[in-house]
C-alpha positions, 0 to 999 in steps of 0.5 A: 400129182407129179408136175411134168415140167417143160423148159422154163416152167416152174413149180412150187416146193412145199417140202424143205428136205428133197432129193433130186434123182437123175437118170441119164443112161450113161455115166454123167457128172452131177454138180450144183452151184449156189448163187445169191439173189443176183445170180452170182456165184461167189467162188469155188467154195459155192460149188458142190462137185465130186471133188467137194461133194458137200455144202451146207444143205447140199450133197452131190455124188462123189463119182460119175454114174448113170443114176444119181441122188442129190440131197437138198435141205432148203432149210439149212441153206445160208440166207445169202443163197437164193438159187441152187443150180443143178448141173450135169456134165459128161466126164472127159478123158474116159472114153465115154460119149462127148455130147448129150446128143448121143445119149438118151434124154436125161431125166430128173425127178424132184422127190420128197424123202418118202419117195413121193415125186414133186416134179420131173423134167426130161431134158430134150433138144440137146445135141453138141452140148457136153454140160447143161444146167438142168434145174434151178431151185430158187427162193422167191418171196420167202418160198422155194420153187423149182424151174426146168432150165435145160441150158446146154454148153458145147464147151463143157463145164468150163464154159458153163462156169464162165457163164456163171461168172466164176473167174476160176472156171477152167481151173475148177472144171479141170479139178472136177474132171480129175476127181471124176477120173480118179473116182472111175476106179469104180466104187459103186453106191450101195442101195438105201435101206428102209431100216432107219438111216443105216446104209448097208456096206455092200455094193449093188448095181444101180439098174434103176434110177433109184440107187444111192448109198454110202458114196452119196452120203459122204462115206469113204468106202473101204479098200477093195478085196480081190475075190481071187487072191489076197487083199491088196494093201492100200488106202481108201481112194487109191487104186487097187491092184489088178488080179491079172498080173503082179502089182507095180509099185507106185503111188497114187496119181501114177499112170496105171499098168497096162492090162496087156502085159506085166506092169512097169513102174513109172513116174507121174506123167510118163506113159505105161510100158508098151505091151510089146516090150520084153517082160520086166524081171520082177524086183522082190524089193518092189513089194508094196509096203504097208500104207502104200498102194498098188496100181492097176488099169481097172479094179475087177474085184467088187469094191466092197466085197469084204471078208470082214463082216458084222456079226454073225461072221461070214463063213471063211474059205479053207486056206488055199494052196500056194499058187492056187486061188482061194476056194469060193464059199457061199456067203463070203461077203459083207452083211448082217445075215446070211441072206444079205451076204448072199445078196451082196455076193451075187451082185459082187459076182455080177460086177466082177464079170462086167469088169472082167469082160470089159478088160477082155474087150478092151484088150481085143480092141487095142490089139485090133487097132494096133495091128491095123496101125502097123499094117497101114505103116507097112503098106504106106512105106514103098521101101518095105515092098522090096525084098518081101519086107512088107510080108514080114511086117504083116506077119509080125503084126498079126503075130503080135495081135494073136499074142495079145488076144491069147493073153487077154483070153487066158486072163478071161478064162482064168477069171471065168473059171473062178466065177463059175466055181463061185456060182457053183457053190452060191446057187445051191445055197440061195434062199427061195426068194433068190433061187430058180424054180428048179432049186431044191429049196422050193421042195422044203418051202414054208411060208416065211415070217418076214419079207426078204430083202430081194427077189429073183426076176431071172438070170443075166449072162454075156455072149462071151460066157453064156454058161455063166448065169448071174441071178438078177435080184431086185430089192423089196419092196419094189420101188418101180413097176414091172413091164413084161414086153409082149411085143414082137421081137427077134430072138437071139438065135435068129428065129421069130416068135409068133405074136400069139405065142409071145403074148402067152409067154409074157402072161406066163412070165407075169404069173411066175413073177406074181407067184414068187412075190406071193411066196416070199411075203408073209401070209396076208401081206401081199395081195394080187389083182388082175385086169384082163379085159378080153379074157385072153390071159385065162389059161396062164392065170389058172394056177393063181385062180385055182389056188384062190390066192387072187384078191378076186376074179380077174376084172373083165371088160371096161367095167372091170377096168374102171372098178379095179382102178377106182379102188386102187387109186382110192387106196393110194389117196387114203394112204397118202392123206394119212401119211401127209397128215402125220397119222398113218394109223388113222385109216378106215376100219378093215382097211387092207394094209398089205402090199398090192400088185395089179397085173394088167394084161393086153393094155390098152384094150378096155382102157379109156383116157380116164383109165389111162390117167389112173394107171399112170397115177398108180405107176407114179404114186403107188410104189411109195404107198405099197401099190405096185404095177405089172404091165403085160403089154406091147408098147406099139399097140398103145401108140395111139396115145402118143407121147402121153404114155412115154413117162409110164414106160420109162417108169417101169423095169422092162423084162422080156418073156424070151431071152433078150439083150436089152439090159445094161449094167451101170459100170461099163454099159455091157448089153446083158442077155436077160432070161426070165425065171420060169417054172420048168415044163411039167413041174408041179412046184408052182402049184405046191407053193401056191397051195401052201400060200393059200392055206397059210392065208386061210389060217391067217384070216 
């Protein structure tokens, strides 16, 4: 079982190759130091950080992110290394939080390469600290252990390195901050795949704490391509051009152009041109040359949305007319198959919308603050009150504000139109696993022969563009459980949903998600169990029960809870023993090797302390061996168990049965409105799909 550490506690490590997964809620810098048996760090070459991410037996992320994977090979550590300190720090100079006290408590998990969690630690009690020594892996009498440390430093990395005895502490801290600032041109790590060590060369958002990829493995991402125009020349690691205006000539390290007006060339150390200055006349001779880079404040294009893909080649868009944007094409992204290209294209659209909206909101905030500053200056000068000068100054400030906001809105509308056009061609081309229930693809549904790479759980949109919906896709097999929140919540339109109605909607959402999982897996490769102690979900479960796709009738009462949990925990134990023993095929005859999903309704009704511990065990250990959890529950109803269940809720992906803005993207932290993927009222598509699943299962068995 997983060891949940508290500050100062240690735990033995039985594996040499490990991953340390970090989840912080906001972007943080991950680093690590190596030290000898006396705890001394011998120099900057003993520190792994975004500017120098690899050391023998150790690799950290190249950028600041809300989620990290640090790779550790204890067997490859030099003999002189006796301690590995895992460090977390808040990036400076990027407008983010400046102290850990303003964030959710960072969570770290030490796992094996198979995803099995060895130990975890939640760093609590941080306030003014901006850097922290989170964990230590240390060698003791020839064996390695992990210790929870949680030592914070208000002075940031400089104080932390000074405390560790590094004479170049301030120089090293400044170098790390510079490397992070350059990395915030935001290439996003690609998800790991299960097909060997090959990493898919396309970016996806990291909604969970389980994302890693090319950046984490030391690969240099290719230069980004704007989905709205031609590719900007440049080299990996240099900032790409902004799609909001003509590029400014320059070299890496120059100040970025302002997003609020035409770019002006400059030299290192000089500020960008004021947005109130007259537009500069474009110089044709300033066009970027091959090998040069173009400057921009933020790259709004997906960093790996390439039109050059491995075979088979992706479809190409028809050539655009001069002055017109390129026509969008479904599947215009990198991938080895059409499904993978569509998957990457969808998440590219998600990231484009996030960054485009970030630029708009930043422009509006800048305009507001600039107008307030100019109004304060006008009112604070008594001389301006003579002859109506203050009125003229106020009008000029408001006019500049309106001009900036209108310019930002024009750019936003242009990009939204491009994304909407792309969504119009992508949505009809999606396969069943990615499609809404009202998509015609379901009318031609056939039980698949292989597992798709992802599943649609709903739609995401932002308040400034509610008409533009981006599919929310998660990778398969599921790496974390789902929690359908049936608790009382205010709807976005200000109305209240009755608690009984909300519970009914939550169970209907769970049934729709379970039916989709059954539909996208090959016949006989996905099994669904239901625990419904009070029988309150009977009406919502009718489609699953009538078609016979459940493993058995829903478990009722405390006895049913005990029976189902005992069988599934035994299954997890058997598979774990077989895998750890190096004999994954040595399972009992007749053992069901399909993926298992347990739907739990009305938790904690019918659960005693033993059943709660078994449920937590399934949530922690189950996904690695094909047992997944879907909770339909109100967290407040389980408060009697106190903090015992906090790790359970934290391990699950929370979804809502009604539109709710509780999800955030990993790049700029927007609050996205999530809407569940429900079957249209009166539609028979769910029944028809489940009938085919049941028929295929009968033929399979």
